[in-house]
N, C-alpha and C positions, 0 to 999 in steps of 0.2 A: 640470442636472448636466453637468460637463465631462468629456470622455474622459480628460484628464490626471489627474483625481481617481480614476479607476478603474484606471489603469495600475499594475501590480505590478512593483516592482524587486526581484528575488531577493536582491540584496546588502543590502537593508534588512530582510530577514525574519529572524526568530529561529529558529535550527535546533533541532530536538528529536529525540530517539530514542523511538520508540513502545514501549509496554510489550510484553514478551515477544518482542522482536526483537533479534537480535544483529548488531552491526557495521552499523547502519542509521542514516542521518541524513536527516531530512525537513525540508522547508520548506513551510509552509501557504501556498498561492497564493491560495486563496479559501475562505471569506470573510475579509475583514479585520475587525478589531474593530468598526468603525463600520458595516459592511454586513451586516445579517442575511441569511441564506440557508438554503435547504433542501438545498443541495448543498455538499460540501466537496471541494476540489481540492488535491492535495499533489504536490510534486516530491520523489521519494525517491531516495537513492543507497544501494545495498546493496553493501558491500564483499565481496570473495571470502571465502567461508566464513560469510558472514552469512545472514540469513533470518529467518523467522517460525516460532515454535513452533506446534504444532497448536492451532487455534482455530476459532471461528465467530462470526458476528454474528447476533443474534436480531432486530435492528431494521433494520440498514442493508444495502442491496445494495452490493457493491464492484465497481468496474471498474478494470482495469489496462491501461495502454498502454505498451508497451516502447519506450523511446528508444534504448537501447544495451545491449549485454551479453546474457547468457543466464540465464534463471531456470527452475527446475523447480518447478511447482506440483503438489502431491500432494493428492489427495482420497481419499475412502474406497474408491472403486472403480477409480480409474485416476489417471494423471498426464499432464501436458503439459509440453513444453519450449517456452518462449517466447523469441523472438528479436526484434530491432529491427523495428518496424513492426507487430507483432502486438498484438491486443487480446483481453481475456477479460472476461466478465461472471461474477461469482461471486455467486449469489443468497444472500440472508440464509438462515441455517440450514445452509449447506453447509460441512462441516468441511474445512479445508485447512491446509497448511503450505507454506513457501516455502524453497527452497535456491538459493543463487547458484552457478552453474556456471562462469561466465567469470572468468578470472584478473584482469581489470581491473574487476570488479564489474559492477553493472547500474544504469542510470538509468531510472526509471519515472515515469509520471504515474498517480496513484491518485485515483479519485473515489469518494465515498461519497454515497448518497442514501437516507434523509436523512443529515444530518451524523452522523459517528461520535462516540460518547461513549466514554470510558474504560470505563464499565460495560457496553458492548456488545462488548467483546473477551473472549469467554468461552472457557474451556479446552475442547478437544475431548473428547467422551465416548468416541469409538470410534477415532479416528485416533491412531496412535502417533508419538512423536518419532523423528527420524532416528537410525539406529544409528551409534555412534561407531566 
């Protein structure tokens, strides 16, 4: 196998908005269709005012690495503000929601292990949506 066959060009990727996310645009970096994998890697851009509704994953662990901007991740018991260079591990089962704090939005790398399926984005039972 050649390295050139494994190189991912973001300009060649199909953008998508994940379910239950506002003002969010993702590009799946890995896996590509021809490459099976147990891990999924996504580059995401969340615009100001965007974020994720309260949810959890019953199968997949989620990891987020901040490239730029500022996010607030809210859990049942506390919240964290993430800035560029920071990383968070969100284990399966942990209810969370996401708010974008920075005016210019936020760029993130998100990893799921195993790969996330649409059926694994479940509405939170205890965590409330943001107040308007």
